[in-house]
Structure formats: C-alpha cells, structure tokens
Backbone bond lengths (Angstrom), bond angles and torsions (degrees), N, CA, C in turn:
res aa  C-N    CA-C-N  psi(-1)  N-CA   C-N-CA  omega(-1)  CA-C   N-CA-C  phi
1 M - - - 1.467 - - 1.568 108.92 -
2 W 1.251 110.79 145.47 1.515 116.46 -179.23 1.535 102.33 -93.04
3 G 1.322 111.25 148.28 1.529 120.62 177.49 1.549 111.11 63.76
4 R 1.246 119.48 -157.64 1.421 125.30 -173.26 1.550 104.51 -85.15
5 E 1.366 113.38 121.92 1.489 119.15 177.43 1.472 108.24 -83.78
6 I 1.321 114.37 133.00 1.394 122.87 177.12 1.526 109.52 -110.49
7 T 1.255 113.10 117.78 1.540 116.65 -171.13 1.556 106.47 -110.86
8 M 1.389 115.45 158.93 1.402 119.93 -178.63 1.626 108.36 -68.05
9 N 1.233 115.99 -21.83 1.474 118.57 -174.51 1.494 110.76 -78.38
10 E 1.297 118.92 -15.06 1.467 115.81 179.13 1.529 109.91 -70.03
11 H 1.248 111.40 141.35 1.503 117.39 -177.42 1.475 108.62 -108.94
12 Y 1.358 114.55 126.29 1.471 120.28 178.16 1.511 106.44 -128.14
13 N 1.297 116.02 135.46 1.439 119.40 173.84 1.448 107.99 -109.63
14 S 1.286 121.15 105.31 1.394 128.03 -173.96 1.498 115.13 -69.97
15 E 1.369 112.76 -17.89 1.421 116.57 176.68 1.484 119.27 -93.61
16 R 1.308 112.44 9.32 1.466 122.13 -178.16 1.578 110.50 -67.28
17 T 1.276 118.11 146.45 1.397 117.44 -178.94 1.527 109.13 -100.78
18 N 1.221 117.36 0.86 1.559 118.38 173.86 1.529 109.84 -62.26
19 T 1.329 110.51 135.26 1.453 116.61 177.53 1.544 109.66 -130.35
20 I 1.303 113.79 162.59 1.453 115.92 173.59 1.506 106.14 -125.96
21 V 1.313 113.29 162.31 1.461 120.96 -178.97 1.502 105.33 -108.16
22 G 1.331 116.51 122.17 1.539 120.93 -179.19 1.569 106.42 -144.69
23 E 1.262 116.60 124.23 1.492 117.31 175.45 1.487 111.54 60.31
24 N 1.327 120.74 32.15 1.489 123.89 -176.44 1.480 114.90 64.90
25 K 1.247 115.09 19.25 1.549 120.11 176.32 1.429 109.74 -124.55
26 R 1.245 114.81 140.09 1.538 119.24 176.04 1.496 108.54 -96.82
27 K 1.307 114.08 127.73 1.470 118.85 179.71 1.467 109.93 -122.36
28 T 1.287 117.95 140.67 1.450 120.68 173.54 1.504 109.86 -82.27
29 A 1.247 113.77 169.17 1.455 123.16 -178.07 1.560 106.84 -58.17
30 Y 1.284 116.28 -43.80 1.514 127.15 -175.94 1.527 105.94 -60.99
31 Q 1.311 119.55 -45.44 1.472 122.37 -178.74 1.550 112.05 -72.86
32 R 1.188 115.46 -35.54 1.505 118.50 175.07 1.559 111.07 -64.40
33 I 1.306 113.89 -46.50 1.483 119.29 -178.76 1.538 109.45 -62.49
34 K 1.369 116.67 -47.73 1.448 119.01 176.40 1.439 112.39 -56.34
35 A 1.239 120.84 -44.41 1.462 121.94 176.83 1.541 113.80 -61.71
36 D 1.293 116.08 -41.30 1.456 122.88 -179.93 1.505 108.12 -65.10
37 L 1.381 118.05 -41.35 1.479 119.50 -178.85 1.493 107.75 -66.83
38 R 1.343 120.78 -42.90 1.370 121.27 177.87 1.517 114.52 -56.88
39 N 1.362 113.37 -46.93 1.478 117.01 177.25 1.518 112.82 -64.88
40 Y 1.363 117.01 -36.58 1.493 118.19 177.83 1.461 110.94 -63.24
41 A 1.346 117.96 -46.16 1.470 123.48 179.30 1.521 112.34 -56.71
42 M 1.324 113.36 -51.40 1.479 115.53 177.13 1.539 118.65 -62.14
43 S 1.286 116.16 -40.85 1.432 119.39 171.73 1.509 117.33 -64.17
44 Y 1.340 117.07 -33.99 1.420 120.71 176.47 1.495 113.78 -74.55
45 Q 1.345 114.48 -34.58 1.445 120.72 175.18 1.534 110.35 -61.84
46 I 1.285 114.95 -42.65 1.585 122.11 176.02 1.467 106.67 -59.62
47 L 1.255 117.44 -49.83 1.506 121.33 -175.50 1.573 110.37 -61.32
48 L 1.346 114.93 -44.59 1.483 115.50 177.49 1.518 114.18 -63.74
49 S 1.292 115.28 -31.73 1.405 116.91 -179.84 1.565 114.44 -77.79
50 E 1.250 115.83 -22.81 1.485 119.78 179.05 1.495 116.52 -86.88
51 R 1.330 115.89 -7.29 1.486 118.03 178.66 1.553 108.61 -132.78
52 N 1.280 111.28 166.29 1.452 115.58 174.98 1.583 112.19 -77.44
53 S 1.258 113.89 107.43 1.418 118.18 -174.58 1.557 110.60 -102.22
54 S 1.333 116.10 145.84 1.453 120.45 179.75 1.480 106.40 -86.26
55 Y 1.321 118.53 164.35 1.428 122.48 171.85 1.557 110.96 -58.72
56 G 1.294 115.54 -34.87 1.406 118.09 177.58 1.528 115.34 -61.29
57 D 1.280 117.36 -41.97 1.486 123.97 173.22 1.492 110.82 -53.37
58 I 1.447 110.95 -51.78 1.488 115.28 -176.98 1.503 111.31 -61.89
59 L 1.330 118.06 -44.95 1.425 122.29 -178.84 1.526 111.07 -63.18
60 W 1.305 118.26 -44.08 1.399 119.35 176.91 1.527 113.39 -56.39
61 F 1.352 112.26 -47.03 1.510 117.09 177.88 1.605 111.52 -59.99
62 N 1.243 116.09 -45.07 1.504 120.14 177.96 1.535 110.80 -61.12
63 N 1.311 117.22 -45.22 1.445 120.64 -178.33 1.588 113.35 -70.20
64 E 1.425 111.32 -22.75 1.501 113.77 179.86 1.490 110.07 -86.74
65 I 1.316 117.09 -32.92 1.579 121.04 -170.21 1.582 111.17 -94.20
66 E 1.297 115.38 -27.01 1.491 113.76 -173.73 1.543 114.54 -67.19
67 P 1.302 120.85 -44.05 1.545 119.46 174.49 1.507 110.51 -57.51
68 K 1.292 123.49 -44.89 1.368 129.34 -177.36 1.589 108.55 -66.13
69 A 1.278 120.24 -42.15 1.507 123.84 177.56 1.508 109.43 -62.71
70 K 1.337 117.56 -37.22 1.373 124.44 179.40 1.592 111.19 -65.88
71 R 1.256 109.91 -44.33 1.549 120.02 177.81 1.501 114.12 -58.99
72 Y 1.366 112.56 -39.02 1.465 118.93 -171.23 1.504 111.12 -107.16
73 G 1.369 120.21 14.34 1.375 122.52 174.20 1.530 118.39 70.39
74 L 1.325 115.54 27.71 1.431 122.48 -174.69 1.598 115.70 -106.50
75 I 1.338 114.92 4.76 1.523 120.36 -173.78 1.513 106.58 -58.82
76 K 1.359 122.42 -55.27 1.378 124.67 -173.40 1.543 113.19 -57.89
77 E 1.366 112.97 -45.13 1.479 117.67 -179.89 1.504 108.99 -67.68
78 F 1.306 122.86 -40.29 1.452 124.79 179.59 1.549 111.44 -63.39
79 R 1.313 114.74 -37.81 1.468 120.93 -177.27 1.629 108.45 -71.63
80 E 1.338 113.57 -42.74 1.458 119.29 174.46 1.478 111.80 -55.24
81 N 1.327 116.91 -42.41 1.429 121.04 -172.32 1.593 112.45 -91.38
82 G 1.259 116.51 7.09 1.499 122.79 -177.18 1.491 116.40 64.62
83 I 1.282 117.99 29.90 1.462 120.43 -178.70 1.518 109.41 -83.74
84 I 1.395 116.37 -40.96 1.463 121.82 173.64 1.412 111.82 -123.55
C-alpha cells in the first residue's frame, strides 16, 4: 500500500481526551485520524488514476474506505470529489 495504511483492526477512541501538539495546534485523536484518512484517500485516488486498475482494486478501495468515511463524517466530501 502507498502511504499510511489504515486497517479495520486499528482501534481509535474518538472520545479520548488525549491530544498532541503539532505546529502549535492541539489536535485530538479524532482530528488526526480524520486528516490521515483524507490524505490516504487522496493519495490512493491518485495511485488508481496513474495505473491500470481492475474493478477489483476499485471495489476493494471503496469497501475499505466507505465505512471509515462514514465514521469520520467524510462521506459528502468524498462523494463530491469522486473518491467513493
């Protein structure tokens, strides 16, 4: 996989109060994961467009990304941008 692979087995607790400091901004785990998911989807979309992809590749990506997009409120954005 290209970029950071996000798997179903990763456990994220969106209600965690743990935060990190990055570029003078405090981000919650939920915000970090949402940004990672957005970057992952964009990079994978670019990868699929640059090579001959089978329908299986595209279906696998959609099945992998759609539940996560729903969880992190990215469905509308991804549909508008043609990611899913």
